[in-house]
C-alpha positions as a Markdown table, in Angstrom:
| # | Residue | x | y | z |
|---|---|---|---|---|
| 1 | Met | 68.3 | -102.2 | -103.3 |
| 2 | Glu | 68.8 | -98.7 | -101.9 |
| 3 | Ile | 68.9 | -97.6 | -98.3 |
| 4 | Asp | 68.1 | -94.0 | -97.4 |
| 5 | Lys | 69.1 | -92.8 | -93.9 |
| 6 | Pro | 68.4 | -89.2 | -93.2 |
| 7 | Cys | 70.8 | -87.4 | -90.9 |
| 8 | Ala | 69.0 | -86.8 | -87.5 |
| 9 | Cys | 70.2 | -85.9 | -84.1 |
| 10 | Ser | 68.6 | -88.2 | -81.4 |
| 11 | Phe | 68.8 | -87.8 | -77.7 |
| 12 | Leu | 67.6 | -90.7 | -75.4 |
| 13 | Cys | 64.2 | -91.7 | -76.8 |
| 14 | Cys | 63.5 | -88.6 | -78.8 |
| 15 | Asn | 63.8 | -88.6 | -82.7 |
| 16 | Arg | 64.9 | -92.2 | -83.0 |
| 17 | Pro | 67.0 | -92.9 | -86.2 |
| 18 | Tyr | 65.6 | -95.0 | -89.0 |
| 19 | Ala | 66.5 | -96.1 | -92.5 |
| 20 | Glu | 64.1 | -96.6 | -95.4 |
| 21 | Val | 64.8 | -99.5 | -97.8 |
| 22 | Tyr | 63.8 | -99.2 | -101.5 |
| 23 | Leu | 63.8 | -101.7 | -104.3 |
| 24 | Val | 65.1 | -99.9 | -107.4 |
| 25 | Glu | 64.4 | -101.5 | -110.8 |
| 26 | Asp | 63.9 | -100.0 | -114.3 |
| 27 | Arg | 64.0 | -96.4 | -112.9 |
| 28 | Lys | 61.3 | -97.3 | -110.4 |
| 29 | Arg | 61.9 | -96.8 | -106.7 |
| 30 | Asp | 59.5 | -98.7 | -104.5 |
| 31 | Leu | 59.6 | -98.6 | -100.7 |
| 32 | Ile | 59.8 | -102.1 | -99.3 |
| 33 | Gly | 60.2 | -101.3 | -95.6 |
| 34 | Lys | 62.0 | -99.5 | -92.9 |
| 35 | Ile | 64.7 | -100.3 | -90.3 |
| 36 | Glu | 64.1 | -98.5 | -86.9 |
| 37 | Leu | 66.2 | -98.2 | -83.8 |
| 38 | Pro | 63.5 | -98.2 | -81.0 |
| 39 | Cys | 64.2 | -96.8 | -77.6 |
| 40 | Ser | 65.8 | -99.5 | -75.4 |
| 41 | Leu | 68.0 | -98.6 | -72.4 |
| 42 | Cys | 69.9 | -101.9 | -71.8 |
| 43 | Ala | 69.7 | -103.7 | -75.1 |
| 44 | His | 70.6 | -103.2 | -78.8 |
| 45 | Glu | 67.4 | -103.6 | -80.8 |
| 46 | Leu | 66.3 | -103.2 | -84.4 |
| 47 | Ala | 62.7 | -103.1 | -85.7 |
| 48 | Ile | 62.1 | -104.2 | -89.3 |
| 49 | Lys | 58.9 | -102.8 | -90.6 |
| 50 | Asp | 56.9 | -103.2 | -93.8 |
| 51 | Pro | 55.8 | -100.2 | -96.1 |
| 52 | Gln | 52.6 | -99.7 | -93.9 |
| 53 | Asp | 54.8 | -99.3 | -90.8 |
| 54 | Asn | 53.8 | -102.6 | -89.3 |
| 55 | Asp | 56.4 | -104.6 | -87.3 |
| 56 | Lys | 57.6 | -107.7 | -89.3 |
| 57 | Phe | 60.7 | -108.6 | -87.3 |
| 58 | Arg | 62.5 | -107.6 | -84.2 |
| 59 | Ile | 66.2 | -108.2 | -83.5 |
| 60 | Val | 67.3 | -107.9 | -79.9 |
| 61 | Gly | 70.7 | -108.3 | -78.4 |
| 62 | Ser | 72.1 | -107.6 | -75.0 |
| 63 | Cys | 74.6 | -104.9 | -74.1 |
| 64 | Cys | 76.9 | -107.4 | -72.4 |
């Protein structure tokens, strides 16, 4: 597996960071999904998406 996270400056809810996840086998590099940090003011949240950008899982934790 390979994770590619481009460097991006984000401010509040603009330009939210993400990481693309690839399966690397026999010199093939197939996108298997994306991990996104959606905008949430009072919680830590991750959105796990499939290659078509559909939500598959959501992980939510409180800030306390």
